[in-house]
C-alpha positions as CSV (number, residue, x, y, z in Angstrom):
1,X,-1.4,15.1,8.4
2,X,-2.7,18.6,7.8
3,X,-2.8,19.0,4.0
4,X,-5.6,17.1,2.4
5,X,-6.1,17.1,-1.4
6,X,-8.9,19.4,-2.7
7,X,-12.1,17.6,-3.5
8,X,-12.2,19.0,-7.0
9,X,-8.5,18.6,-7.8
10,X,-9.0,15.2,-9.6
11,X,-11.7,12.7,-10.3
12,X,-10.8,10.7,-7.1
13,X,-13.1,7.8,-7.9
14,X,-11.4,7.0,-11.2
15,X,-13.9,4.7,-13.0
16,X,-15.9,4.2,-9.8
17,X,-18.6,6.6,-8.4
18,X,-17.6,8.5,-5.3
19,X,-19.5,7.3,-2.2
20,X,-20.7,10.9,-1.7
21,X,-22.4,10.9,-5.1
22,X,-24.7,7.8,-4.6
23,X,-27.2,6.6,-2.1
24,X,-25.4,4.1,0.1
25,X,-27.3,1.2,1.6
26,X,-27.0,0.4,5.3
27,X,-24.0,-2.0,4.9
28,X,-22.2,0.6,2.7
29,X,-22.8,3.4,5.2
30,X,-21.5,1.2,8.0
31,X,-18.4,0.3,5.9
32,X,-17.8,4.0,5.3
33,X,-17.9,4.7,9.0
34,X,-15.5,1.9,9.8
35,X,-13.0,3.2,7.2
36,X,-13.2,6.7,8.7
37,X,-12.7,5.4,12.2
38,X,-9.8,3.0,11.3
39,X,-8.1,3.4,8.0
40,X,-8.4,7.2,7.8
41,X,-6.8,7.5,11.3
42,X,-4.0,5.2,10.4
43,X,-3.4,7.0,7.1
44,X,-3.2,10.4,8.6
45,X,-0.9,9.2,11.4
46,X,1.3,7.7,8.7
47,X,1.4,10.9,6.7
48,X,-0.9,10.3,3.7
49,X,-4.5,11.2,2.9
50,X,-7.4,8.7,2.8
51,X,-9.9,11.6,2.2
52,X,-10.1,14.8,0.3
53,X,-10.5,18.1,2.1
54,X,-14.3,17.7,2.1
55,X,-14.1,14.3,3.8
56,X,-14.7,12.2,0.7
57,X,-12.9,8.8,0.6
58,X,-10.1,8.4,-1.9
59,X,-7.7,5.7,-3.0
60,X,-8.9,2.1,-2.4
61,X,-11.1,3.2,0.5
62,X,-13.8,4.4,-1.8
63,X,-13.9,1.0,-3.5
64,X,-14.0,-0.8,-0.1
65,X,-17.3,0.9,0.7
66,X,-18.9,0.0,-2.6
67,X,-18.4,-3.7,-1.9
68,X,-18.5,-3.8,1.9
69,X,-18.2,-7.6,2.4
70,X,-15.1,-7.8,0.2
71,X,-13.7,-4.7,1.7
72,X,-14.1,-5.9,5.3
73,X,-12.5,-9.2,4.4
74,X,-9.5,-7.5,2.8
75,X,-9.0,-5.2,5.7
76,X,-9.2,-8.1,8.2
77,X,-6.4,-9.7,6.1
78,X,-4.3,-6.5,6.3
79,X,-4.9,-6.1,10.1
80,X,-4.0,-9.7,10.8
81,X,-0.8,-9.4,8.8
82,X,0.1,-6.2,10.6
83,X,-0.4,-7.9,14.0
84,X,1.4,-11.1,13.3
85,X,4.1,-10.5,10.6
86,X,7.6,-11.5,11.6
87,X,9.0,-8.8,9.3
88,X,10.2,-5.5,10.6
89,X,8.1,-2.5,9.6
90,X,10.8,-1.0,7.2
91,X,11.2,-4.3,5.4
92,X,7.4,-4.6,5.0
93,X,7.5,-1.2,3.3
94,X,10.3,-2.3,1.0
95,X,8.1,-5.2,-0.1
96,X,4.9,-3.0,-0.5
97,X,6.7,-0.3,-2.4
98,X,8.4,-2.8,-4.7
99,X,5.0,-4.2,-5.6
100,X,3.5,-0.8,-6.1
101,X,6.3,0.4,-8.4
102,X,6.2,-2.9,-10.4
103,X,2.5,-2.3,-11.1
104,X,2.9,1.5,-11.4
105,X,0.0,1.8,-8.9
106,X,0.1,5.5,-8.1
107,X,-1.9,5.6,-4.9
108,X,-0.1,2.6,-3.4
109,X,3.3,4.3,-4.1
110,X,2.0,7.6,-2.8
111,X,0.7,6.1,0.5
112,X,3.6,3.8,1.1
113,X,6.3,6.4,0.5
114,X,4.7,8.2,3.4
115,X,4.4,5.0,5.5
116,X,8.0,4.1,4.7
117,X,9.2,7.5,5.9
118,X,7.1,7.1,9.1
119,X,8.7,3.8,10.0
120,X,12.3,5.0,9.3
121,X,12.9,3.7,5.8
122,X,15.7,5.8,4.3
123,X,15.1,8.2,1.5
124,X,17.9,6.4,-0.5
125,X,15.9,3.2,-0.3
126,X,12.6,4.8,-1.1
127,X,14.0,6.6,-4.1
128,X,16.0,3.5,-5.2
129,X,12.9,1.3,-5.3
130,X,11.2,4.0,-7.5
131,X,14.2,4.5,-9.8
132,X,15.8,1.0,-10.0
133,X,18.9,1.8,-8.0
134,X,20.0,-0.4,-5.0
135,X,22.6,2.0,-3.7
136,X,22.4,2.5,0.1
137,X,20.3,-0.7,0.7
138,X,21.1,-2.9,3.7
139,X,21.5,-6.6,3.0
140,X,18.1,-7.3,4.4
141,X,16.5,-4.5,2.3
142,X,18.2,-5.8,-0.8
143,X,17.1,-9.4,-0.1
144,X,13.4,-8.3,0.4
145,X,13.5,-6.0,-2.7
146,X,15.0,-8.6,-5.0
147,X,12.7,-11.4,-3.8
148,X,9.7,-9.3,-4.3
149,X,10.7,-7.9,-7.7
150,X,11.5,-11.3,-9.1
151,X,8.2,-12.8,-7.9
152,X,6.1,-9.9,-9.1
153,X,7.9,-9.4,-12.4
154,X,9.0,-12.9,-13.4
155,X,6.4,-14.9,-11.4
156,X,9.2,-17.1,-10.1
157,X,12.1,-16.6,-7.7
158,X,15.6,-17.9,-8.5
159,X,17.3,-20.2,-6.1
160,X,20.0,-17.7,-5.1
161,X,17.3,-15.0,-4.5
162,X,15.3,-17.4,-2.4
163,X,18.3,-18.4,-0.4
164,X,19.2,-14.8,0.4
165,X,15.7,-14.1,1.6
166,X,15.6,-17.2,3.7
167,X,19.0,-16.3,5.2
168,X,17.7,-12.8,6.0
169,X,14.3,-13.6,7.3
170,X,13.9,-17.3,8.0
171,X,11.2,-19.6,6.6
172,X,8.5,-17.7,8.5
173,X,9.7,-14.4,7.2
174,X,9.6,-15.6,3.6
175,X,6.1,-16.9,4.1
176,X,5.1,-13.6,5.6
177,X,6.7,-11.8,2.7
178,X,4.7,-13.8,0.1
179,X,1.4,-13.1,2.0
180,X,2.3,-9.4,2.0
181,X,3.1,-9.4,-1.7
182,X,-0.2,-11.1,-2.5
183,X,-2.1,-8.5,-0.4
184,X,-0.6,-5.6,-2.3
185,X,-0.9,-7.2,-5.7
186,X,-4.6,-7.2,-4.9
187,X,-4.5,-3.6,-3.9
188,X,-2.5,-2.7,-7.1
189,X,-5.0,-4.5,-9.3
190,X,-7.9,-2.7,-7.6
191,X,-6.3,0.7,-8.1
192,X,-5.2,0.1,-11.7
193,X,-8.4,-1.6,-12.9
194,X,-10.4,1.5,-11.8
195,X,-7.7,4.1,-12.6
196,X,-7.8,5.5,-9.1
197,X,-5.6,8.6,-9.0
198,X,-3.3,9.7,-6.2
199,X,-2.2,13.0,-4.7
200,X,1.3,14.2,-5.4
201,X,4.1,12.7,-3.3
202,X,5.4,15.4,-1.0
203,X,9.2,16.0,-0.9
204,X,11.1,14.6,2.0
205,X,11.2,16.9,5.0
């Protein structure tokens, strides 16, 4: 990724102070370095920005540094899920984007449009999740999207929706999907509680 957002384009911290504006203790400094070594590299490889053009952390990454213990635990959860999930990468992105759109979590949507594109999710599905259309979804994509949308919006899943998800992904896949939903509900809550802004989503290339 070559185009990083300008440091002065938005108040990237939202309701939180930027790491660069405060004196970090040793644990916070170590957390900032870990984020730059790991999450920043993954973000840029996936096509979205984890920093501004001056190197300041944006999105949830700024918040992770402010509370390094919680941030480290959350990132371990994410890394473990990425290593061990039975769900294909495009299906994971269907789930994550569905959560982000349901919560209108701007940075989550921004980041995972990029990740979705990087793992081969079609533009029709990405746009459909954002607009409410299911045209062009495969059966598996539709099962994941409907399961996630019902659980997030209704707090329950209908028997037919559950059966379709289990048929598509098996019991382990449904368990993995629920863990993934919980992970990105937490991310959405963090982003929205602190009004963390996002860069503009670039058009499809």
